[in-house]
N, C-alpha and C positions, 0 to 999 in steps of 0.2 A: 479326795482325791477324784471322785468319780464324775464329783458334780464340778469341777473345775476343769476337767478334760470337756465335758460336754458344752459347760461355756464358752469356752475358747472355741469348739465346734461352728456351736451357734452363731456367735459375736464375727465370727472370721468369715463363716458362710454370708451372713448380713452386710458385712463390711463388701464383699465381692461383689453380693449384688445392688449395692449403693454404687458402688462404680460403675456397673453395670448399667441403672440408672441415669447416672452422670454422663458416662457415655454415648448413651444415644440422645441426650439434650444438647451436649457440648460439638460432636465429632462433625467433620464437615461434609462428609457424602456418606451417601447410604451404604455404600460398601464396608467401609469405616466403620459406620457404626452398626451394620449386621455384625462385623467382625468381633465389636467390645460386645455385645448382646449374647454371641452365643458363649466366646469365651470365659469371660465374667459371671455372665448368669448361667452356665449349667456348674460350674465351678460353686458358686455362691449355694445354688441350689442340692449339690452333692455334700457341701458341707453341711448342712442345715440336717436333712437328711438322717447322713451318719450322725449328728449328736445326736438326734430324737433316739434314733437305731439303740445309741449306747445311753442314754437313759432309759428309756425300756427295759431294754433287754432282754423279750423276749423271741421266741423261734420264729411266729410269727408277724412281729413289726421287722425284724431282719430280713425274715425273706421277702417284704415288702418295701423294705427299704433298700435291696441289692434289687428288684425288680423297676423301683424307681429309677436308680441310677444307669442302672444298665439303659433302661427307655431313653434317659436323656441323654448319656450316651451315643447313642444311635440314631438318634432323631435331628438332633441340634445339628448334626454340619450338613443332613441331607437337608433341613429346612433351612438353613443358611444358605446353602448351593441354587435351590430354587430360587431362594429370595435374589439371593447376587444374580442370578442368569435372565428373570425376568425382568429386573430392572436392568440391565446392561443392554437386553433385547427390546425393551421399551423408548430407550436412546435418555434415560435420567442421564442429564449431566454431571460428569465428575468433577472432580476437586480441582482447582484450576495449580493447587501443586503436581498432578498427577504424570509423569512424565513418558510412559508408554502403556500403549493398549495392546497388552497382548494378546486378546483375542482379536482384533483387526490384524495383528501379524500375522496370527495362525493361519487364517484364511486369505491371504494376501490380498488384502484390499486395502484401499488407501484409509479409511474410514481413521479419524486422529481422535483424541479424545474433545469432548465438547466443555467447553467451558462455563 
C-alpha cells in the first residue's frame, strides 16, 4: 500500500514537471511560459518531495520535505513576479493575441502591447 502511494506521488510529480518543461518549449510568450513553469514546476517538485518523504518516513526527512515545499511555495511566486516585471520593463514583445496591457493602463500611458 505504501509503495503504491509513493509511486502515485512521484509519477504525478514527474508528470507535472514534464508538463512544465513542455510549457517552456511550446508556449508563445515569456509571461505565459513563466506561469507554466512556476505553477506546474512547483506542484511537480512538491509531489515528488512528498512521495520521497512518505517512502523514508523519518522525522528528519519529513522536516526537510516540509522545508523544501515551504521554500518552493514562498520563492516561486516572487521569482516569477520579478522575471515578469523585468521582461515587461525590458520591452519583451507580448503574444500577438494579447488584448490588454494592464500595466500601461494603470500608469495612464498610451503604451500598447508590442507585437
